[in-house]
C-alpha positions as CSV (number, residue, x, y, z in Angstrom):
1,M,-84.4,-14.0,-3.0
2,E,-83.0,-11.0,-2.7
3,I,-79.1,-10.5,-2.9
4,K,-78.1,-7.3,-1.2
5,H,-74.6,-5.8,-1.7
6,Q,-72.3,-4.1,0.4
7,I,-74.1,-5.2,3.6
8,S,-72.2,-4.2,7.4
9,L,-72.0,-7.3,9.1
10,K,-71.5,-5.4,12.7
11,T,-75.1,-6.4,14.1
12,F,-74.8,-10.1,12.1
13,N,-71.9,-11.1,14.5
14,T,-71.7,-10.6,18.1
15,F,-68.1,-9.6,18.5
16,G,-69.6,-6.5,17.0
17,I,-67.2,-6.3,14.6
18,N,-68.0,-3.4,11.6
19,V,-66.8,-5.4,8.0
20,Q,-68.7,-5.6,5.2
21,A,-69.9,-8.2,2.8
22,D,-69.9,-8.0,-1.0
23,N,-73.4,-9.4,-1.5
24,F,-75.9,-11.0,1.4
25,V,-78.8,-13.5,1.1
26,A,-81.0,-14.0,3.8
27,I,-82.4,-17.8,3.8
28,G,-85.8,-18.4,4.3
29,S,-87.3,-21.2,2.7
30,F,-85.7,-24.0,0.8
31,D,-86.9,-22.5,-2.5
32,D,-84.3,-19.7,-1.7
33,L,-81.6,-22.4,-1.0
34,N,-82.5,-23.6,-4.6
35,Q,-82.8,-20.3,-6.2
36,A,-79.5,-19.8,-4.6
37,F,-78.0,-22.9,-6.1
38,E,-79.3,-22.4,-9.5
39,H,-78.3,-19.1,-9.7
40,Q,-74.6,-20.5,-9.2
41,L,-73.9,-18.2,-5.7
42,F,-72.6,-21.0,-3.6
43,A,-69.8,-21.8,-6.4
44,H,-68.2,-18.5,-5.3
45,K,-66.7,-17.5,-2.1
46,C,-69.4,-18.0,0.2
47,L,-70.3,-18.2,4.0
48,I,-73.3,-19.6,6.0
49,L,-74.0,-17.4,8.7
50,G,-76.5,-18.6,11.9
51,G,-76.1,-16.0,15.1
52,G,-72.8,-15.1,14.5
53,S,-72.0,-16.1,17.9
54,N,-68.9,-18.4,17.0
55,V,-67.2,-16.2,14.3
56,L,-64.7,-13.6,14.0
57,F,-64.5,-11.4,11.3
58,T,-60.7,-10.1,10.6
59,G,-61.5,-8.0,7.6
60,D,-64.1,-7.6,4.3
61,F,-65.5,-10.2,3.3
62,A,-65.3,-10.5,-0.4
63,G,-68.1,-12.8,-1.1
64,T,-71.4,-13.6,-0.7
65,I,-73.0,-14.1,3.0
66,F,-76.2,-16.5,3.5
67,K,-77.8,-15.7,6.6
68,N,-79.7,-18.8,7.9
69,N,-83.5,-17.5,8.5
70,L,-85.1,-20.8,8.6
71,K,-87.5,-21.5,10.8
72,G,-90.5,-24.3,12.8
73,I,-90.0,-26.4,15.9
74,S,-92.1,-29.6,15.7
75,I,-92.8,-32.8,17.3
76,L,-92.1,-36.0,14.5
77,E,-93.4,-38.7,17.3
78,Q,-93.7,-40.0,20.8
79,D,-93.9,-42.7,22.9
80,D,-94.2,-42.8,27.2
81,A,-90.3,-42.4,27.1
82,T,-89.0,-40.0,24.7
83,V,-90.1,-37.7,22.2
84,L,-88.3,-36.6,18.6
85,I,-88.0,-32.7,17.9
86,K,-87.2,-31.4,14.9
87,A,-86.3,-27.8,14.8
88,A,-85.3,-25.7,11.7
89,S,-81.4,-24.6,11.6
90,G,-82.4,-20.7,11.6
91,E,-84.2,-20.7,15.1
92,I,-82.1,-19.5,18.4
93,W,-80.7,-22.7,20.4
94,H,-82.2,-21.2,23.7
95,D,-85.2,-20.7,22.4
96,L,-85.3,-24.6,21.1
97,V,-84.0,-25.4,24.9
98,M,-86.8,-23.4,26.4
99,Y,-89.4,-25.1,24.2
100,C,-88.2,-28.5,25.4
101,V,-88.2,-27.2,29.2
102,Q,-91.4,-25.9,28.9
103,N,-92.9,-29.0,27.6
104,N,-91.0,-31.3,30.1
105,F,-88.8,-32.9,27.6
106,A,-85.2,-33.3,29.3
107,G,-81.8,-33.3,27.7
108,V,-81.2,-29.8,27.1
109,E,-81.6,-27.9,29.9
110,N,-78.0,-27.9,30.8
111,L,-77.2,-26.2,27.4
112,S,-79.5,-23.3,28.2
113,L,-78.2,-19.9,27.4
114,I,-75.3,-20.9,24.8
115,P,-75.3,-18.5,21.9
116,G,-76.3,-19.1,18.6
117,T,-79.2,-21.1,16.0
118,V,-79.3,-24.8,15.8
119,G,-78.0,-25.4,13.1
120,A,-74.5,-24.6,14.4
121,A,-74.9,-26.9,17.1
122,P,-74.0,-29.9,15.4
123,M,-71.5,-27.9,13.6
124,Q,-69.4,-27.7,17.0
125,N,-70.9,-30.4,19.3
126,I,-72.1,-27.9,21.6
127,G,-71.8,-28.7,25.4
128,A,-71.5,-27.0,28.5
129,Y,-71.8,-28.5,32.5
130,G,-71.3,-32.4,31.7
131,V,-73.6,-32.5,28.5
132,E,-73.3,-32.8,24.9
133,L,-75.2,-32.1,22.0
134,I,-74.4,-35.9,20.8
135,D,-76.0,-37.1,24.2
136,V,-79.3,-36.1,22.4
137,F,-78.7,-36.2,19.0
138,E,-81.0,-38.6,16.3
139,S,-80.2,-37.1,12.7
140,L,-80.1,-33.8,10.8
141,S,-81.0,-32.9,7.0
142,A,-78.7,-30.8,4.7
143,F,-78.3,-29.4,1.6
144,D,-75.2,-29.9,-0.9
145,V,-74.3,-26.6,-1.7
146,I,-72.0,-28.4,-4.5
147,E,-74.4,-31.2,-6.0
148,G,-77.5,-29.1,-4.9
149,T,-79.4,-32.5,-3.1
150,N,-80.2,-33.0,0.3
151,R,-78.9,-35.7,2.5
152,I,-79.7,-36.8,5.8
153,F,-76.8,-37.7,8.3
154,T,-77.4,-39.7,11.1
155,K,-75.4,-39.4,14.8
156,E,-72.6,-41.9,13.3
157,E,-71.8,-39.7,9.9
158,C,-71.5,-36.5,11.9
159,D,-68.3,-38.0,13.0
160,F,-68.9,-36.0,17.0
161,G,-65.7,-35.1,19.0
162,Y,-64.6,-32.4,21.0
163,R,-66.2,-29.5,19.5
164,S,-66.0,-31.0,16.1
165,S,-68.0,-32.8,13.7
166,V,-68.0,-33.3,9.8
167,F,-69.0,-29.9,9.2
168,K,-65.7,-28.6,10.4
169,T,-63.3,-31.0,9.0
170,I,-63.8,-32.7,5.6
171,Y,-67.2,-31.5,4.6
172,K,-66.7,-27.5,5.8
173,D,-68.4,-25.3,3.7
174,R,-70.1,-27.9,1.6
175,Y,-73.1,-28.6,3.5
176,F,-76.0,-25.9,4.8
177,I,-77.6,-27.5,7.5
178,T,-81.5,-27.5,7.2
179,D,-83.0,-29.0,10.3
180,V,-81.9,-30.7,13.8
181,T,-83.8,-33.7,15.2
182,L,-83.4,-34.5,19.1
183,R,-84.5,-37.7,20.9
184,L,-85.4,-36.3,24.1
185,S,-86.7,-38.1,27.7
186,K,-89.3,-37.9,29.5
187,S,-88.5,-39.5,32.3
188,P,-85.4,-36.9,33.6
189,V,-82.3,-38.3,34.2
190,L,-80.6,-35.0,35.5
191,N,-76.9,-34.4,35.2
192,I,-75.7,-31.9,38.0
193,S,-72.4,-32.9,38.3
194,Y,-71.0,-29.8,38.1
195,G,-70.2,-27.8,41.3
196,A,-71.7,-24.4,40.4
197,I,-75.2,-26.3,39.6
198,K,-74.8,-28.2,42.8
199,D,-74.0,-24.9,44.3
200,V,-77.1,-22.5,42.8
201,L,-79.3,-25.6,43.3
202,A,-78.4,-25.2,47.5
203,E,-78.5,-21.3,47.6
204,K,-82.3,-21.6,46.5
205,N,-82.8,-25.0,48.6
206,I,-84.1,-27.2,45.6
207,I,-83.4,-30.5,47.1
208,H,-86.0,-32.2,44.1
209,P,-84.8,-30.3,41.5
210,T,-86.7,-30.2,37.8
211,I,-85.2,-29.6,34.3
212,K,-86.7,-26.2,34.9
213,A,-84.8,-25.8,37.8
214,I,-81.2,-27.0,36.5
215,S,-82.1,-24.7,33.4
216,D,-82.8,-21.7,35.7
217,A,-79.3,-22.3,37.7
218,V,-77.3,-22.4,34.3
219,I,-79.1,-19.4,33.3
220,A,-77.7,-17.8,36.3
221,I,-74.2,-19.5,36.1
222,R,-73.7,-18.2,32.7
223,K,-75.2,-14.7,33.6
224,S,-72.7,-14.3,36.1
225,K,-70.0,-15.3,34.3
226,L,-70.4,-14.5,30.6
227,P,-70.4,-10.6,29.5
228,D,-74.0,-10.4,27.5
229,P,-72.8,-9.7,23.6
230,N,-75.5,-6.9,23.1
231,I,-74.1,-4.7,25.7
232,L,-70.1,-6.0,25.5
233,G,-69.3,-7.5,22.1
234,N,-67.8,-11.4,22.4
235,A,-68.4,-14.9,21.2
236,G,-68.6,-16.4,24.3
237,S,-65.5,-19.0,24.9
238,F,-63.0,-18.3,22.7
239,F,-60.1,-21.2,23.2
240,K,-61.0,-24.9,23.5
241,N,-60.3,-26.2,27.0
242,P,-56.9,-28.5,25.9
243,E,-56.5,-32.4,26.9
244,I,-53.0,-33.5,27.2
245,P,-51.6,-36.9,28.3
246,E,-52.0,-37.8,32.0
247,S,-48.3,-38.2,32.0
248,F,-47.5,-34.9,31.2
249,Y,-50.6,-33.1,33.4
250,L,-49.3,-35.1,36.3
251,Q,-46.1,-33.9,35.5
252,L,-47.1,-29.9,35.3
253,K,-48.8,-30.7,38.6
254,T,-45.2,-31.1,40.3
255,T,-44.8,-27.7,39.3
256,F,-48.5,-26.2,39.2
257,P,-50.4,-28.3,42.4
258,E,-53.1,-26.2,42.1
259,M,-53.8,-27.1,37.9
260,P,-57.6,-28.5,37.8
261,G,-57.5,-31.3,35.3
262,Y,-60.9,-33.7,34.0
263,P,-60.2,-37.6,32.8
264,T,-61.5,-37.5,29.1
265,A,-60.3,-40.3,26.7
266,V,-57.9,-43.2,28.0
267,G,-54.9,-41.4,29.1
268,F,-55.9,-37.9,28.2
269,T,-56.7,-34.6,30.8
270,K,-58.6,-31.7,30.2
271,V,-57.4,-28.8,31.8
272,P,-59.6,-25.7,31.7
273,A,-58.4,-23.1,29.3
274,G,-59.6,-20.2,31.2
275,W,-57.5,-21.3,34.3
276,L,-54.2,-21.9,32.0
277,I,-55.2,-17.8,30.4
278,E,-55.6,-16.7,33.7
279,Q,-52.4,-17.7,35.1
280,C,-50.8,-16.1,32.7
281,G,-52.2,-12.9,34.2
282,W,-54.7,-11.9,31.5
283,K,-58.0,-12.0,33.3
284,G,-59.7,-8.5,33.5
285,K,-56.5,-6.6,31.5
286,Q,-57.6,-4.5,28.9
287,V,-54.9,-4.2,26.1
288,G,-56.3,-1.2,23.5
289,N,-60.1,-2.3,22.7
290,T,-59.9,-5.9,23.5
291,G,-58.9,-7.9,26.5
292,A,-60.0,-11.1,28.1
293,H,-63.4,-10.8,30.3
294,K,-63.1,-9.8,34.6
295,N,-65.6,-12.8,35.4
296,Q,-64.3,-15.6,32.8
297,A,-61.0,-15.3,31.1
298,L,-61.2,-17.5,28.6
299,V,-63.7,-15.1,27.0
300,L,-62.3,-12.2,24.8
301,V,-63.8,-8.9,24.7
302,N,-64.8,-6.3,22.4
303,Y,-64.8,-3.1,24.1
304,G,-66.4,-0.9,21.8
305,N,-63.9,-0.1,18.5
306,A,-62.0,-3.3,18.3
307,T,-61.4,-4.6,15.0
308,G,-61.1,-8.4,14.4
309,A,-57.4,-8.2,13.4
310,E,-56.8,-6.2,16.9
311,I,-58.7,-9.2,18.6
312,M,-56.9,-11.7,16.9
313,Q,-53.6,-10.4,17.8
314,H,-54.5,-10.5,21.4
315,A,-55.3,-14.0,21.1
316,F,-51.9,-15.3,19.3
317,T,-50.2,-13.4,22.5
318,I,-52.3,-14.8,24.6
319,Q,-51.7,-18.5,22.7
320,Q,-47.8,-18.0,23.1
321,S,-48.0,-16.9,26.5
322,V,-49.8,-20.0,27.4
323,Q,-47.3,-22.1,25.7
324,E,-44.1,-20.8,27.1
325,K,-45.6,-20.9,30.6
326,F,-46.8,-24.4,30.1
327,G,-45.7,-26.2,27.3
328,I,-49.8,-26.3,26.6
329,T,-51.0,-25.5,23.2
330,I,-54.4,-23.8,23.7
331,V,-56.9,-23.3,20.2
332,P,-59.3,-21.3,19.0
333,E,-62.7,-22.3,19.5
334,V,-64.1,-19.4,17.6
335,N,-64.0,-19.3,13.5
336,L,-61.6,-16.8,12.5
337,I,-63.1,-15.4,9.1
338,S,-60.0,-13.9,7.0
339,Y,-60.4,-11.6,4.0
340,L,-61.2,-13.6,1.1
341,V,-61.0,-12.9,-2.7
342,N,-62.8,-14.2,-5.3
């Protein structure tokens, strides 16, 4: 285990924010984790970083960054119907999806091209195009940075919610997720409920889609809407889609008849945050070095020289305008990492 000092994090976050970390440690093995614990590195301000695709640094990090480099994908067990896949938390999520698609293991094809690592997936219960991680999740292993012990979490113990889990709430910063196990199907039940997927399949004259066809469609859709962070810094969807009482949604529909909505829990409706932001005039509008992307208002971008504080301030301005126009509070999905001191 090597401890580096005063390291730039620009290449370790997809927004491309040029901030520094006091200390930087790459975790590539369980031995590295144990050494970090023995040296009490977890006892001070620290942050576990995967692909850096869901964070916004608003200043230098006065603490230790632990970069997750744990690798490996294996089949634990399988039968005629299902297969258990175990993936190390430092694996790129899309690489895992491609492994499953190539082997005709169904269940994650709708989650193609979501940025980030495997370890980040259960933290926020990633989801897209009608599928969430919870649908295929079996269990995960994690290292307790306070006790120095390993623990297995079941689906129930993770307490998954909409872009949420215990690792973002009661166990925030306590566990270093080391691997994730998924239960996938050998008899695909395809989810093409989202119209965009149906449209792409129809354009390609695909009547009987395979999981690869679904994956290819999702990749095409995401590439058409979302900017490549290697070209234009961003963290994907910046805000969560708000869920509001159905009665309030129906009330808003009288004023905004075109407002889309999707029933969720009993008595609640999910409203696309991107639509709300677009109606407030932010889509494609550049403010200084940042702004909402021209193809997807839900994505805030770094046009090259934005600071994290600048992007965060713009996000707050957008929040305020949505609140004033619709009376709806939109909450960041991206983790805002403020300047920390020991």
